N, C-alpha and C positions, 0 to 999 in steps of 0.2 A: 281716517281709518282705512287700513288695507282691506280691499274688497275680498269677500269670500268667493274664490274663483271656482266655478263648477267644472267637473270633469265630464266632458260631453263626448260621447262615442259617435264616430263617423262611420257609416257603412262604406265598405270598399267593394266595388264590383269587379267581376272577372268575366271574360268571354265564356259563354255557355253556362253561366251560373243559373241554377234553379232558384228563383226568388220566392220566398215564402212570407207569411204574414209578419213574422218578427223582423225580416229585412225591411219591409215597407214602413213598419212602425218605427224602426230605428232611424230611417231616413227622415221621416216626418218629425220625430222628436229632435233630431239634430238641428233643423232649421228653427223650430219653435223655441228651443232652449237658447239658441244663439240670439234670436230676436228679443226674447224676454230679458236675458241678461244685459244685452246692450241697452235696452230701454230703461231698465232699472238703474244702470250706471249713469244715465244721462238726465232722466226726467224724475221729478218728484211725483209722489202719488197725487192725483187730482184729475179735474175735468179738462178734456181737450176741446170739446164743443158741446153745445146744447145741454141736455139733462137739467132743464129748469123745472123745479117743482112748483106746483100751484094748487091751491085748495079749490075744488070745483063745487063741493057742497059739504055738509056737516059730516059726511062719511067717506068721501072720496078725495084722493089726491092724484093729480095728473102729473106725469113726468114726460117732458118732451124728448123726442129722439135726440141722440147724441153719443158721444164717445168719451171714455176716460181711461186712465192708466191706474191699475191697482198697485199695492206695495211690492208685488212680485214681478212687476213689469208686464203683466198680462193686459191685453186690451179688453175693455168692456164696451161692447158695441150694441147700442139699442137702436134698431133700424126704424122703429115707429113708436109713436106715443104710447105710454102704458099707464094704466090706472091701478092704484092701490086702494083697496076698500077696507075700512075699519070693520072688524067682525067681532072678535071676542076679547079685545084688549081690556085689561083692567084700567081703572082710573090712574092717571099719572103723567109724567113727562117722558117723552120718547125722542129718539133720533131716527129719521128715515134714512136708511143706507141702501146702496145699490151694490150687488155682488155679481161677479162673473158666473155665468151658468150656460150650459149647453143642453139642447133638447133635440130629440129626433126630428128629422125632416119628414113631414107627412107623406105617407105612401112609400117611404124608403126605410129599409131596415139597417142600412150601413152608412147613413149620412147624419151629421149633426150640424146644428146651426146655433149661433149665439142668441140667447133669450135671457138677458140679465134679470135677476130676481130682485124684488123690492122687499125690504124687511124693516120692522120697527124694533129697535133695541132700547133698553132703558137708558135714560140720560145719566143715571148713576154709573153706567158702565162706560169707561173711557173708550172712545171709538178709534183706538190706535189701529192703523192699517186699514181702516174702512173709509169709504167715500160717503160723507154725509151730505144729503140733499136738503134736509129740512129739520127744524126743531118743532115738535108737535106736542100739544097738551090735549089729553083725552079725558072727558068726564061723561059718564053715563052713555058710553059707546058713541060719543059725538066729539068732533074736533072743536075745541074751544079757543085755542090759540094756535097760530101757524106762522112760522118764520122760515122763509127759504134760506138755504145756505149754498154757496157756490165757492169751492176751493179749486182754483185753476192749477193744472199741472205746470210746473216751471222747470227750466233748466237748473240743475243742481249748481249751487254756487262754486263748487270745486271744478266745474266744467267751464266756467266763464273766466276770461282774463281779468286780472285786477285792473281797476281804473286808476291811472296815475295822472297827475296834473299835466305831465308832458304830452299826454295823448289827446288833450283837448285842443282842437284846432281853433286858433284865434281868428281865422278868416270868417267865422260865422258871426263875429261881432257886428252889430248894427246899432248905430247911435248910442254906443256906450253900454249895450246889454248883450247877453249871449242868447241867441235864438233857442227857444225851448227844446227844439228837436236835437240840439247839439249838447245838451246837458247829460251827464252820466245818470244812470239809475241810482237814486239816492234813498230808496225805500229803507235800506238798512241804517240810514243815518238819523232815524227817528223823525221822519217828516220831510216836507218839501222846503227848498230854499225860499227865503223871502228876499225882497229887493235889497234890504239893508245888509244882507249877508254877502252880496256880491261886491267885489272891488270895482274901482273905477277903471273901465276898460277902454275908454275913448282913444287913448294914444298907444294901444298895444299892437304889436305886429307879430306874426308867427305863432309860436307855442307859448302857452302859459307856463310859468314856473311855480314851484311849490310855495315860494314866499309871496306869490300874488293871489293865493287862495286863502280864504278864512280857515283857521285852525279846525273849526268844528265840522268841516266837510272832508278832512283828510283822514284816511284810515277807516276802520270799521269797528263796530262794537258787537260782541256776541251777547245774545240775550241769555245764554246758558253756558256755564263753564263746567266741565266734567273732568275729574281727576281720578287716578288710581295710583296707589303707592308702589305697586310692583306689577307691571304688565306681564311678566313671566314668573310663575310661581310653581312650587313643588306640590304634587298631589297631596291633599290633606292639610295644607298650610292655609292660614287665614290671609285675606286680602282686604284692604281698606278702600272703599269708594267715598268720594266726597264731591259736592257740587255747589254752585252758587247761581242764583237766578236774579233777573231784574225784579224789582219790587212790584211792577204792574202785572206780573204773571199770577194767574189765579191758582193753578195747581200744577204739579208735575207727576209723572208716572215713570217707574223703572221696570223694565221688562228684561228677563233673562231666563236661561234654562237651568233648572236644578235637578236633583235626583228624582224629584216627584213630578217633574213636568215643567211647563212654562209658568214662571212666576210673574205676576203683575201686581206691583205695589204702588199705591197712590196716596197723595196727601189727603184725599177725600175720606179715607178710612183710618187716618192717623198712623199708617205704617211708616211713613217717611215725612220729612219736613221740607219746606221750600229751600231753606238754607241748612244743608246737612253737613256738619263738620266731619262726621265719621260714621260710615255705615259698613259694618263688618259682614263679610260673606266667606264661605269656604267652597270654592268651585270644585266640581267633581270632574269637569272636562273643559277643554278649550271652548269658551263661550263668548258670544257677542252680547254686550250690555247696551241697552238703548234707553236713554233718558229723554223724555218728551215733555215740553212745557206748553201749556194751553192757556188761552185767554178767551173768556166768553165762549167756550166750547170749540174754539178754533186752534189748531196746532200752529204755534208761531215760531217754535225752535225745536230742534231735535239733534242730539249728539249721540255718537256711538263710540264704543271702544271694545277691543278684544283682549281678554286675559287668556294667555296661553299656559296650559297646564303641562308640566313635564312629569313623567312617571319614573318610578324607581328603576325600571328596566332601561329607560333611555339614558339616565345618568350612569348606570353601571356599564352600559355598552361604551359610552364615551370614555370612561376611565379605563376600561379594559383596552380599548383601541390606543389609548395613550400610554399603555404599558405600566399603569399604576398597579401596585401590588394588591393582592386580595385583601390584606388587612387594612391598608390605607383606603381602599375602595369601600369596605364595610364601615370604616370610621366616617367617611364623608357622607355615605348614605344615611347613617344615623343622625348626622347633623341636619341634612336636608329633609329627611322624612322621620320626624320624631315619633310618629305613631307606628312605624314599621316594626314588625316582630322579627325575631331571629330567623324564623322560617321564611318570611317574605324576603329577607336579605339573602339567605342561603339559596333560595330558588333563583333570585336575580343573578347572583354570582355564577351559579351553575349554568344558567341559560346563556349568558354572554360569553362563556368560554373558560372561566377559571377552573382549575383542576380540583379533583376531590380533596386532595390533601391540603391545598392552599385554602380552599373554602372552609374545610374543617377547622384549620388553625384560626382563620379569621373569625369564624362564628364562636368558637370556644372562648377566645380571648376577648372579642368585642362585646359579647353578651354575657360573659362570665358564667358559662354553662358547665356545671360539674356533674349533673345527673346523667349517667350513661344512657338510661332509657330515653330521656327527653332528647338527648343529643342524637341518638340513633334514629328517632322518629323524624327529627328535623332533616338529617342528612338523607334519609330514605325518600323523603318528599322531593328534595332537591336533585337527587341522583337515583331515580327509581330503578335504573338498570345496573347500579353499582352495589356490590355487596358491602354493607356497612360493617366495619369491624366491631366485634363484640368481645367481651372478656373471654369467651370461650374460643373464638377464632384466633385471637392474639396469643393465648396460651398454647394452642395447637401449633401455630406458626413457630413459636419459640422452641417448643419441644422438637419439631421437625428440623430446626436449625441447630440442634444439639446445645441449646442454651441451658445452663443448669437451673434448677428449681429456684434457688435464691434470687438469681438475676431476673428470672421470669416474674417472680412476685414483685420485685422492685419496679419493673416496667408496668405491671398491672396497676400498682398503686399510683404511678405517675399518670397513666392514661385514664384510670377510673378512680379518682380520689375518694368517691363516696362508697365504693365497693367495700363490703366488710370482709373479715377474715374467712368466713364460711364461703362467700362467693368465690374468693380466690382459691380456696382449697378445692372446691368442687371443679373449678375450671382446670386446675393442675391435674386432678385425678382423671378427668375426662380426656385431657390432652395426652395422657400416657405416663405422667410422672409416677414414680413408685410411692408407696405409703411412707417409707422412711424419709425419702427426699422431700416429699410434700410436707411432712410433719416438721422437719428441721426448718424448712423455708418459712412456714407459716408462723412457727414459734418466734423465730428471729425477726421476721419482717413486721409482724404485728405485736411483738413484745408481749406474748401471752405467757403468763405464769400460773394461772389458775388451771389445775389439772382437770377439774370437772368441765369447765368451758372448753378446754382443748379436746377432751374426749368427745364432746358433742359435735365439735367442728369436724373432727376426723371421721366420726361415725356418719355424718351427713355426706362427706366426700367419698368414703369407702364403705357403703352400707353392707357389703358382703365380707 
């Protein structure tokens, strides 16, 4: 998975510069963020040294001095042994975790020092991202069972070179066996090699070849496989996740960001299953999805993937830059963003640079909009500083251009197909057309033969 690269600001100094609090803070944060990002990209969450938990009596747990790395690459430094005391915890099963924490240095108001905190969390809560030091059972405010846990920090597999048979130096062979310190790390091969899994090496010289190694120690096996049907998706579209796990895994958790916050789904509450053929989501932003597999409370595998969400505006901008017509752009946006409204599309077209007229044509045709009021509202939102043509403004423009009343009515019927005869008559009258010219044009254009209806229309247009 591609790393989420932070944007880190570096302070630049100049001669004679007056340095203030923000400048020193920025310089401090630059080094901290670089160190934490580098650590996060190299090491997994876990213990570097010490931090051994032990039960001292029925109410107290002692944790030895030590260091650890949390999920964000922060250092957790416990400089001296620390005791956690059972106080008001309810009966149940818990996990003892250690968290990064800074406290004020005694007698100093502007200095902080690391003083990690110890907490108990329910065993029903997956300890994703937490460093677990012990599993604890409490009954009647006393520790009844206690199991220390130690998860060491390790180099991430992606940062280690792959082990190939050609890299094994046969000079370490002694009396037909490979010295143990020359064997590759085989933890991911489901156990240690046994004697009968090694070939006869008595007559070998130089490097081992692939055909001289047993098949079951070549390659590696993932405990968790994680899939997505489309890593890049349009905003509002559905995406399908799926995964498969080894049968010896107890449960899995899926973590991701949704519109309501960070979502944590687990097999423990039946939200998901160990072997999920199809899990549908609708991401609202570019988000990292983390699938974690655990066995006996210990994380043994974790996979991540990123789904990139593209917006209406991004696609519209790309099409505009490629000189796609407004109508074709609107058509493609409708295919990509099936829930986008005519107004959404009009705003996108206007924002990326399409003209008023091109946008108007694309929206009218693409969304089959015939209501002049609705169309006017859509275009006003997309082009707030542009005067949206109305039946009145078009009639006035035609009158000022010396277009006769009959042709003006024909244009209004084309531009505003839902406008009735009375709307057109009022527009012509206000534009300046005469009573007689308006009457002839309306009668002919709207095929009005009823004298009473015609009289009402003309009375509305020419009330005086």
